Backbone bond lengths (Angstrom), bond angles and torsions (degrees), N, CA, C in turn:
res aa  C-N    CA-C-N  psi(-1)  N-CA   C-N-CA  omega(-1)  CA-C   N-CA-C  phi
1 M - - - 1.455 - - 1.518 110.05 -
2 Q 1.321 117.05 131.30 1.459 121.92 178.90 1.528 108.75 -88.33
3 R 1.319 115.75 110.43 1.457 120.73 -174.39 1.528 113.40 -73.94
4 L 1.332 117.58 -17.82 1.469 120.84 -174.55 1.524 110.85 -121.43
5 L 1.307 116.84 34.32 1.459 121.70 -172.86 1.525 111.81 -57.83
6 D 1.334 114.59 127.14 1.466 124.88 174.52 1.522 114.48 66.76
7 R 1.326 117.74 18.27 1.469 120.05 171.92 1.522 109.16 -87.94
8 V 1.309 115.56 162.52 1.465 121.67 -178.04 1.520 108.51 -117.35
9 A 1.326 115.76 127.36 1.460 121.19 -176.86 1.527 110.86 -122.43
10 I 1.328 115.28 144.58 1.457 122.75 167.05 1.524 107.16 -107.51
11 V 1.321 116.99 129.23 1.462 121.83 175.68 1.519 107.80 -122.91
12 T 1.330 117.16 117.36 1.465 119.96 176.98 1.524 109.66 -89.34
13 G 1.323 115.54 154.50 1.458 119.52 -174.60 1.510 111.33 62.92
14 A 1.350 115.88 34.60 1.467 120.95 -172.05 1.520 113.70 -84.45
15 G 1.319 117.78 -2.08 1.452 119.52 -174.03 1.507 115.46 -76.69
16 Q 1.331 117.65 -12.80 1.465 120.41 -178.05 1.518 109.58 -165.16
17 G 1.314 115.51 171.84 1.456 122.22 170.34 1.512 114.81 58.09
18 I 1.333 116.08 -137.98 1.458 121.77 -177.93 1.521 110.90 -59.62
19 G 1.326 117.68 -41.63 1.455 120.48 -178.79 1.515 112.78 -60.83
20 K 1.325 116.55 -43.10 1.463 120.41 176.64 1.521 110.51 -62.43
21 S 1.314 117.14 -45.40 1.455 121.20 179.38 1.525 111.18 -59.30
22 L 1.326 117.38 -41.90 1.458 120.87 -179.54 1.522 111.54 -68.37
23 A 1.331 116.88 -41.16 1.462 120.28 178.91 1.528 110.59 -60.01
24 L 1.319 116.85 -44.12 1.458 120.26 -178.42 1.529 111.88 -71.78
25 R 1.329 117.65 -35.41 1.466 119.32 176.85 1.527 110.55 -66.31
26 L 1.324 117.10 -42.86 1.461 119.66 179.21 1.523 110.74 -62.72
27 A 1.331 116.89 -38.46 1.468 119.99 176.11 1.524 110.34 -62.50
28 A 1.325 116.98 -42.42 1.462 120.55 178.74 1.522 111.68 -63.70
29 E 1.334 116.54 -28.11 1.464 121.25 178.38 1.520 112.26 -86.59
30 G 1.355 117.40 3.18 1.460 120.72 173.62 1.502 116.37 106.82
31 C 1.337 117.84 5.69 1.467 121.01 -178.46 1.518 112.42 -83.63
32 D 1.323 116.03 146.53 1.450 121.84 158.63 1.523 105.90 -84.77
33 V 1.340 117.43 142.66 1.460 119.43 -167.99 1.531 111.51 -132.42
34 A 1.330 115.10 130.23 1.455 121.55 167.79 1.521 107.57 -93.78
35 T 1.330 116.55 115.39 1.463 121.93 179.94 1.524 108.12 -92.54
36 V 1.310 116.38 114.70 1.462 122.56 -174.86 1.520 108.92 -113.01
37 D 1.327 116.09 127.34 1.457 119.77 179.14 1.517 109.01 -158.99
38 V 1.323 116.75 147.33 1.464 119.69 175.33 1.526 110.62 -65.20
39 N 1.328 115.73 -25.09 1.464 122.76 174.91 1.528 108.50 -89.59
40 G 1.313 116.33 98.76 1.456 120.39 -176.67 1.509 113.72 -61.37
41 V 1.331 117.11 -34.79 1.469 120.23 179.40 1.525 110.10 -63.60
42 G 1.320 116.81 -44.72 1.453 120.33 178.21 1.516 111.71 -62.11
43 A 1.332 116.64 -42.36 1.464 120.52 178.35 1.519 111.10 -60.67
44 E 1.332 116.80 -41.58 1.470 121.42 179.46 1.528 110.97 -64.90
45 Q 1.317 116.58 -42.23 1.465 120.02 -178.12 1.525 111.58 -64.44
46 V 1.320 116.86 -42.11 1.466 119.45 179.48 1.523 110.06 -71.15
47 A 1.329 118.36 -36.84 1.464 121.12 176.42 1.533 110.51 -59.77
48 A 1.329 116.00 -39.57 1.466 119.74 178.40 1.530 110.48 -63.63
49 E 1.329 117.44 -37.36 1.465 120.18 177.54 1.534 111.16 -67.75
50 V 1.321 116.57 -36.91 1.463 120.11 176.42 1.529 110.10 -61.51
51 E 1.322 116.07 -43.47 1.469 120.33 179.55 1.528 111.67 -65.72
52 R 1.331 116.67 -36.31 1.464 119.27 177.21 1.526 111.24 -66.43
53 A 1.336 115.70 -23.14 1.465 120.13 176.60 1.524 111.41 -82.30
54 G 1.336 116.89 0.53 1.454 120.34 175.10 1.508 115.54 94.26
55 R 1.335 117.32 11.30 1.458 120.66 -179.68 1.528 110.48 -115.63
56 R 1.323 115.96 158.26 1.456 120.46 175.51 1.526 109.75 -73.66
57 A 1.334 115.71 148.97 1.459 120.13 -179.76 1.518 109.92 -142.80
58 L 1.308 115.09 153.67 1.460 122.32 175.14 1.517 107.65 -138.80
59 A 1.330 117.12 118.75 1.463 121.62 178.16 1.518 109.54 -91.36
60 C 1.327 116.72 131.65 1.464 121.94 -178.48 1.523 109.26 -130.22
61 A 1.338 116.55 117.31 1.459 121.15 174.95 1.527 108.08 -85.86
62 V 1.325 116.72 102.76 1.463 121.20 -171.38 1.525 110.38 -139.45
63 D 1.320 115.93 134.32 1.454 122.55 167.79 1.526 106.53 -88.67
64 V 1.332 117.48 112.68 1.460 120.78 -172.96 1.526 112.80 -70.21
65 T 1.326 118.98 -5.85 1.459 120.58 176.79 1.520 112.36 -83.28
66 S 1.315 117.82 -4.57 1.466 122.71 179.77 1.521 110.03 -100.91
67 A 1.320 117.29 115.36 1.462 120.99 -178.65 1.523 111.68 -61.61
68 T 1.320 116.99 -41.63 1.465 119.38 -177.83 1.518 110.97 -67.16
69 R 1.342 117.31 -38.20 1.464 120.02 179.23 1.532 110.91 -68.99
70 V 1.312 116.27 -38.12 1.462 119.88 179.18 1.527 110.66 -66.44
71 E 1.316 117.07 -45.74 1.469 120.51 179.21 1.530 110.57 -60.09
72 A 1.334 115.71 -43.29 1.463 119.89 -179.90 1.520 110.49 -65.26
73 M 1.334 117.27 -37.50 1.467 121.01 179.18 1.521 111.28 -63.09
74 V 1.323 117.39 -45.49 1.462 120.80 -179.82 1.523 110.47 -63.42
75 D 1.318 116.81 -42.15 1.470 120.12 176.59 1.523 111.03 -60.24
76 Q 1.346 116.14 -41.06 1.462 120.55 -179.79 1.526 110.89 -64.92
77 V 1.323 116.90 -41.60 1.461 120.29 179.13 1.524 110.42 -61.90
78 I 1.321 116.60 -45.01 1.464 120.25 -179.63 1.526 110.39 -64.01
79 N 1.318 117.10 -41.63 1.466 120.48 179.65 1.528 112.12 -65.51
80 C 1.330 116.22 -38.66 1.467 119.95 -174.74 1.526 113.71 -88.98
81 L 1.336 117.08 -37.52 1.467 120.96 -174.27 1.530 112.88 -110.91
82 G 1.334 116.99 -6.25 1.451 120.34 170.42 1.511 117.23 102.08
83 R 1.319 117.16 -32.98 1.462 120.67 -177.16 1.532 108.02 -173.31
84 V 1.326 116.15 -179.02 1.468 121.55 172.31 1.522 107.92 -131.89
85 D 1.310 116.46 116.16 1.462 122.26 176.65 1.521 112.63 -96.50
86 I 1.330 116.07 -30.83 1.467 121.90 -171.80 1.520 109.32 -137.04
87 L 1.329 115.86 134.79 1.467 121.93 170.64 1.522 108.15 -121.94
88 I 1.325 115.54 124.34 1.466 121.79 173.31 1.517 107.85 -110.86
89 N 1.321 116.76 108.89 1.463 121.76 176.74 1.521 108.79 -87.53
90 N 1.318 115.90 99.01 1.463 120.61 -175.53 1.529 113.50 -119.18
91 A 1.334 118.26 -19.64 1.469 120.48 -176.85 1.526 110.64 -55.32
92 G 1.318 116.14 132.52 1.456 119.01 -179.38 1.514 112.17 -163.16
93 V 1.335 115.08 157.99 1.461 122.09 176.33 1.527 108.09 -133.93
94 I 1.339 115.83 160.50 1.463 120.92 -176.42 1.517 109.33 -148.89
95 K 1.327 115.75 150.19 1.461 121.45 171.74 1.515 107.69 -155.82
96 A 1.339 115.74 135.47 1.461 121.47 -178.60 1.520 110.28 -99.09
97 D 1.331 116.66 122.27 1.464 122.53 177.71 1.523 109.40 -149.87
98 F 1.317 116.53 142.34 1.464 120.96 168.60 1.521 107.91 -59.99
99 I 1.314 117.58 146.12 1.462 121.79 -168.60 1.533 112.75 -55.13
100 T 1.334 118.07 -36.51 1.467 119.00 -179.18 1.525 112.48 -73.97
101 E 1.339 116.64 -10.43 1.465 120.82 -178.52 1.526 112.89 -105.80
102 V 1.342 116.83 2.09 1.467 119.81 -179.82 1.531 108.95 -74.82
103 A 1.329 115.96 113.98 1.460 120.34 179.37 1.527 109.53 -72.36
104 E 1.314 115.98 147.30 1.463 119.99 -179.78 1.521 111.35 -59.23
105 E 1.330 115.98 -38.94 1.463 118.54 -179.59 1.530 111.52 -67.78
106 T 1.349 116.84 -30.96 1.462 120.12 175.35 1.518 110.58 -66.53
107 W 1.334 116.38 -46.81 1.465 121.27 177.06 1.529 110.41 -56.65
108 D 1.333 116.54 -48.74 1.465 120.64 -176.58 1.530 111.70 -63.89
109 R 1.326 117.47 -40.03 1.468 120.44 -179.12 1.519 111.10 -66.84
110 I 1.336 117.04 -44.27 1.460 120.12 -179.73 1.526 110.45 -63.84
111 M 1.315 117.35 -43.95 1.463 120.29 178.10 1.532 110.99 -63.87
112 A 1.314 116.70 -39.09 1.461 120.35 -177.75 1.523 111.74 -64.72
113 V 1.323 116.71 -46.33 1.471 119.88 -177.94 1.520 111.15 -75.46
114 N 1.333 116.66 -51.13 1.460 120.95 -169.58 1.524 114.11 -75.20
115 L 1.338 117.21 -28.89 1.456 119.99 -175.16 1.536 112.21 -117.34
116 K 1.319 116.84 -55.21 1.464 119.01 179.56 1.524 110.91 -61.64
117 G 1.326 117.41 -41.16 1.456 120.54 -179.96 1.518 112.05 -59.07
118 C 1.340 116.95 -40.05 1.463 120.44 177.39 1.516 110.75 -65.44
119 F 1.325 116.79 -43.46 1.462 120.73 177.76 1.524 111.12 -58.49
120 L 1.323 116.99 -46.08 1.464 120.02 -178.22 1.524 111.45 -63.56
121 C 1.315 116.88 -41.93 1.474 119.68 179.73 1.521 110.90 -67.17
122 I 1.330 117.14 -42.19 1.462 119.94 178.59 1.523 110.29 -62.29
123 R 1.318 117.01 -46.00 1.465 120.29 -178.23 1.522 111.14 -59.25
124 A 1.323 116.24 -43.92 1.462 119.93 -177.66 1.526 111.62 -68.17
125 V 1.329 116.95 -41.69 1.461 120.73 -177.50 1.525 111.61 -75.70
126 A 1.330 116.98 -34.66 1.465 120.66 -175.53 1.522 111.92 -61.36
127 R 1.317 117.34 -35.01 1.470 119.90 178.97 1.526 110.50 -58.94
128 H 1.305 116.08 -41.25 1.462 121.82 179.10 1.522 110.80 -72.81
129 M 1.335 117.06 -45.00 1.463 120.54 -178.54 1.522 111.33 -64.71
130 C 1.333 117.59 -38.43 1.461 120.38 179.93 1.528 110.59 -61.71
131 A 1.310 116.76 -40.17 1.463 120.39 179.66 1.527 110.81 -64.00
132 R 1.338 116.52 -32.97 1.465 121.27 -179.78 1.532 112.15 -90.93
133 R 1.341 116.00 -11.60 1.462 123.16 179.52 1.534 112.35 57.00
134 S 1.319 114.62 43.03 1.465 119.88 174.71 1.518 108.89 -165.67
135 G 1.324 115.65 157.98 1.460 119.67 176.12 1.515 111.89 155.59
136 R 1.320 113.85 160.91 1.459 122.42 176.55 1.533 108.12 -129.45
137 I 1.325 116.78 128.55 1.465 122.08 175.77 1.524 107.08 -123.37
138 I 1.327 116.05 126.15 1.468 121.50 177.96 1.517 108.52 -125.55
139 N 1.321 115.99 123.78 1.459 122.53 178.72 1.526 109.57 -102.85
140 V 1.319 116.12 128.94 1.464 120.00 178.52 1.518 108.35 -88.46
141 S 1.318 115.48 101.56 1.462 121.82 176.26 1.526 107.96 -93.14
142 S 1.317 118.14 -135.13 1.461 120.83 -175.62 1.515 109.76 -168.72
143 K 1.315 115.51 157.18 1.458 120.53 168.22 1.527 110.04 -52.83
144 S 1.329 116.49 -36.35 1.466 121.18 -178.36 1.520 112.42 -69.33
145 G 1.325 117.69 -12.84 1.453 120.55 174.58 1.514 112.46 -79.36
146 K 1.330 117.13 -13.14 1.455 121.28 -179.90 1.525 113.37 -105.73
147 R 1.324 117.08 -29.90 1.460 118.36 -173.03 1.526 112.98 -131.21
148 G 1.315 118.35 4.09 1.458 119.80 -177.70 1.513 111.32 73.55
149 G 1.320 114.96 164.68 1.451 119.77 179.98 1.518 110.77 -143.94
150 L 1.318 116.91 144.37 1.460 121.95 179.58 1.522 110.44 -57.79
151 W 1.321 117.46 124.96 1.464 125.04 178.55 1.537 112.50 64.95
152 L 1.328 116.48 21.82 1.465 120.36 -176.42 1.532 111.54 -122.56
153 A 1.323 117.69 40.47 1.466 119.98 -175.42 1.522 112.16 -56.82
154 A 1.321 117.44 -49.25 1.461 120.31 -177.50 1.524 111.03 -67.28
155 Y 1.314 116.48 -47.01 1.466 120.71 -179.03 1.528 111.04 -62.07
156 S 1.335 116.97 -47.73 1.459 120.45 -178.70 1.521 111.12 -63.07
157 A 1.329 116.79 -41.27 1.464 120.26 179.05 1.526 110.76 -62.88
158 S 1.329 116.61 -40.82 1.466 119.50 -179.79 1.519 111.34 -66.32
159 K 1.325 116.83 -40.36 1.459 120.34 -177.75 1.537 111.73 -75.55
160 S 1.321 117.05 -30.70 1.459 120.34 173.01 1.520 110.04 -67.99
161 G 1.326 116.45 -42.58 1.456 120.34 176.17 1.511 112.21 -59.48
162 L 1.325 116.40 -34.52 1.459 120.86 179.54 1.532 111.19 -64.99
163 L 1.325 117.31 -31.05 1.465 119.93 177.01 1.525 110.56 -68.88
164 G 1.331 117.12 -40.42 1.456 119.87 175.52 1.515 111.63 -64.13
165 L 1.324 116.43 -40.23 1.464 120.85 176.70 1.529 110.05 -61.56
166 T 1.318 116.34 -43.68 1.466 120.94 179.61 1.524 111.21 -57.33
167 Q 1.322 117.07 -48.57 1.462 120.68 -176.90 1.526 111.45 -66.12
168 S 1.329 117.01 -42.75 1.458 120.14 -178.71 1.522 111.89 -65.66
169 V 1.336 116.13 -44.97 1.463 119.53 -179.48 1.523 110.51 -68.25
170 A 1.331 117.22 -32.78 1.467 119.85 176.50 1.526 110.42 -58.93
171 L 1.322 117.18 -39.52 1.466 120.53 177.56 1.528 111.09 -68.93
172 D 1.331 116.44 -41.96 1.466 120.33 179.31 1.522 111.61 -58.83
173 L 1.332 116.25 -43.02 1.458 120.56 -168.28 1.524 114.61 -97.14
174 A 1.319 117.63 -8.48 1.471 120.05 -179.68 1.537 113.38 -55.65
175 P 1.336 119.26 -40.90 1.475 118.41 179.76 1.527 113.64 -63.23
176 Y 1.327 116.92 -14.93 1.466 120.95 -179.36 1.534 112.37 -99.94
177 G 1.321 116.63 8.05 1.461 119.81 178.88 1.511 113.91 75.83
178 I 1.330 117.33 18.20 1.464 122.47 -178.78 1.525 108.50 -103.01
179 T 1.317 117.33 128.73 1.456 120.84 176.48 1.529 109.99 -100.14
180 V 1.329 114.91 146.38 1.465 122.18 -178.77 1.524 107.74 -134.37
181 N 1.313 116.51 117.38 1.453 121.18 -178.78 1.528 110.53 -135.63
182 A 1.315 114.53 166.39 1.462 120.57 177.23 1.516 109.52 -126.20
183 V 1.319 115.92 152.43 1.459 121.60 168.81 1.524 107.86 -117.16
184 C 1.326 114.76 146.31 1.466 121.02 -176.53 1.522 109.39 -124.73
185 P 1.333 117.02 83.35 1.470 119.20 179.46 1.527 111.28 -68.86
186 G 1.316 113.88 153.04 1.452 119.86 172.08 1.517 110.02 -91.95
187 N 1.321 116.10 -122.56 1.468 121.70 -174.05 1.522 110.32 -90.41
188 V 1.333 116.13 103.11 1.465 122.07 179.26 1.526 106.88 -105.74
189 F 1.331 116.33 92.44 1.454 120.91 -172.05 1.535 113.41 -70.29
190 E 1.346 117.48 -18.74 1.476 120.90 -172.81 1.533 112.68 -83.06
191 T 1.312 118.60 34.89 1.463 120.29 -176.83 1.525 110.46 -133.19
192 P 1.343 117.44 150.01 1.470 120.60 175.03 1.523 112.46 -59.03
193 M 1.340 117.12 -36.11 1.463 119.59 179.75 1.521 110.93 -61.53
194 W 1.341 116.35 -42.66 1.465 118.12 -179.02 1.528 110.73 -70.19
195 R 1.325 117.56 -36.48 1.471 119.20 178.00 1.525 110.54 -62.72
196 E 1.324 116.40 -37.56 1.464 120.26 176.60 1.525 110.49 -65.61
197 L 1.328 116.44 -41.53 1.460 120.49 179.50 1.523 110.94 -66.26
198 D 1.327 116.77 -38.36 1.471 120.88 174.65 1.522 111.01 -51.32
199 Q 1.317 115.41 -48.31 1.463 120.56 -177.50 1.532 111.22 -64.34
200 Q 1.330 116.30 -41.26 1.465 119.77 -179.86 1.521 111.24 -63.22
201 Y 1.335 116.88 -44.50 1.463 120.32 179.83 1.525 111.37 -70.47
202 A 1.324 116.64 -36.03 1.463 119.65 179.54 1.527 110.93 -60.65
203 V 1.322 115.90 -43.30 1.470 120.39 179.14 1.527 110.09 -64.15
204 K 1.333 117.14 -46.07 1.461 120.55 -176.41 1.528 112.25 -67.77
205 L 1.334 116.60 -34.69 1.464 120.62 -177.58 1.522 113.21 -91.62
206 G 1.336 116.50 -14.47 1.460 120.12 -179.46 1.511 113.71 71.64
207 I 1.332 116.92 33.06 1.459 121.63 179.26 1.525 108.87 -132.96
208 P 1.337 119.25 161.84 1.461 121.53 178.43 1.528 111.49 -67.12
209 P 1.334 117.42 154.13 1.472 120.77 179.80 1.517 113.83 -56.26
210 E 1.348 117.31 -35.32 1.464 118.64 -179.09 1.528 111.49 -65.89
211 Q 1.344 116.93 -29.65 1.456 119.41 176.43 1.530 111.42 -73.47
212 V 1.333 116.21 -30.81 1.465 119.90 174.23 1.527 108.92 -60.27
213 R 1.317 116.18 -47.41 1.468 120.30 -179.54 1.522 111.19 -63.33
214 A 1.317 116.58 -40.54 1.464 119.89 -179.62 1.526 110.85 -61.19
215 R 1.330 116.90 -38.44 1.470 120.38 178.63 1.521 111.06 -63.25
216 Y 1.325 116.51 -38.97 1.462 120.11 178.93 1.524 110.96 -67.21
217 V 1.332 116.76 -45.31 1.462 120.52 -176.90 1.526 110.82 -63.33
218 E 1.333 118.00 -33.85 1.466 121.77 179.10 1.530 112.02 -58.33
219 K 1.339 116.83 -25.79 1.466 121.52 -176.33 1.530 113.00 -90.31
220 I 1.329 117.93 -2.12 1.463 121.38 -174.46 1.528 109.50 -98.33
221 P 1.330 119.14 117.68 1.467 120.68 -177.67 1.520 114.32 -55.25
222 L 1.344 118.31 -38.00 1.466 120.03 179.92 1.526 112.85 -79.17
223 G 1.324 117.98 -3.29 1.450 121.28 168.74 1.510 117.34 79.30
224 R 1.330 117.81 14.10 1.467 119.68 177.20 1.517 110.13 -152.14
225 A 1.325 115.55 159.83 1.454 120.69 175.42 1.528 110.18 -73.51
226 A 1.315 116.57 164.84 1.464 121.40 176.56 1.520 109.75 -74.51
227 A 1.316 116.81 138.84 1.458 122.61 172.79 1.523 109.11 -91.61
228 L 1.320 115.83 158.29 1.463 119.44 176.58 1.522 111.18 -57.02
229 D 1.323 116.99 -37.95 1.460 120.73 179.32 1.525 112.25 -64.92
230 D 1.328 117.45 -29.88 1.465 119.40 177.71 1.523 110.51 -61.85
231 V 1.313 116.11 -41.07 1.467 120.56 178.13 1.526 110.17 -70.53
232 A 1.325 116.73 -45.74 1.464 120.98 -177.62 1.529 111.32 -62.36
233 N 1.326 117.72 -35.17 1.471 120.55 179.35 1.520 111.15 -60.67
234 V 1.326 116.61 -45.39 1.466 120.49 -178.05 1.523 110.82 -70.82
235 V 1.322 116.88 -42.77 1.459 120.29 -179.60 1.532 110.69 -62.69
236 T 1.322 117.04 -42.79 1.462 120.14 178.47 1.519 110.96 -60.14
237 F 1.312 117.17 -42.92 1.465 120.83 176.93 1.523 110.69 -59.31
238 L 1.323 117.80 -46.53 1.463 120.74 -178.31 1.523 112.33 -64.36
239 C 1.325 116.87 -27.08 1.465 120.87 177.41 1.519 112.57 -78.10
240 S 1.309 117.46 -17.55 1.463 122.07 -169.70 1.521 111.92 -87.52
241 D 1.332 115.49 169.11 1.459 121.81 175.75 1.524 111.75 -64.83
242 E 1.322 116.66 -24.02 1.459 121.04 -179.48 1.531 112.13 -64.02
243 A 1.330 117.11 -21.58 1.463 121.73 -178.05 1.525 111.98 -104.48
244 S 1.320 117.28 22.90 1.465 120.49 -173.14 1.533 113.58 -66.06
245 Y 1.334 117.69 -17.30 1.470 120.57 -179.00 1.532 111.99 -103.75
246 L 1.324 117.02 9.95 1.465 121.32 177.52 1.520 109.30 -106.09
247 T 1.315 117.04 124.88 1.459 120.20 172.36 1.520 109.14 -153.68
248 G 1.328 115.94 149.36 1.456 121.54 -178.32 1.509 114.60 74.79
249 Q 1.330 117.25 15.27 1.461 121.12 -176.33 1.533 111.57 -95.02
250 A 1.324 115.56 153.44 1.465 122.51 175.00 1.522 107.10 -126.04
251 I 1.325 116.00 99.75 1.459 121.11 -169.38 1.525 110.48 -93.71
252 N 1.312 115.78 124.95 1.457 122.00 -179.66 1.521 111.15 -77.11
253 I 1.334 115.78 136.20 1.460 121.72 172.74 1.527 105.79 -127.47
254 T 1.328 114.18 72.46 1.466 120.23 -167.07 1.522 113.74 -130.19
255 G 1.324 118.86 7.87 1.462 119.93 -178.75 1.510 113.49 64.38
256 G 1.342 116.80 23.96 1.458 120.98 178.84 1.508 114.74 95.04
257 Q 1.340 116.99 -1.78 1.465 119.52 -178.07 1.517 111.94 -69.64
258 E 1.324 116.36 -32.10 1.462 121.74 176.56 1.522 107.47 -124.20
259 M 1.336 117.35 131.04 1.465 120.61 -173.11 1.518 113.33 -129.67
260 R 1.309 117.90 26.31 1.475 118.50 178.35 1.520 109.49 -135.61
């Protein structure tokens, strides 16, 4: 049974990794999907996969830190796909540095993509959702947004800020029947972002990337890293009618590593 039949979703950062997985899962659940990514080629490739799954797709090459580009993207989605039922804010960047080595431009870029970009997308979509008095917004935060991460000051701060944004917007939009929630994945090794982080930590620690991963897995009570499907399962639920009474929540997908 397709739980999201004929709904329209926007997924940012859809060109690879978690975003790609979410776009394809939503298509499998019956959604038409706008694949949004700063990498237009990646957005096009995932849109083609959505269409092969039998759903309509729209690829949008967009930098989510630009208000004008985001507004234009939402207008384009509405014009082409009819409406917006679901927004998945997934676009994100990361870099590991000891606090004294964090460049100002690195801090600004991470905050711009991970936090400002989510705000801009929510603001643009909320105007449409409020008029329709329905909608689902899911923000992809992180375990590091709840407990911090070694050498991840900028990333952790951005993801923690996203949780505050989630709760505040959930209050704003509740009278309109719109739910706003966050998911907080732990270690999702099946993504380009994590492979890049592996390399950064390997260099800093002086060990091979596979040993970096082993150290992370040792800390997970369920004994394994998160799979892409683990994230997609929770996000799909939050998009569905079954989650209509959940809003302002930040759900951990960490195998027990984070429990608050």
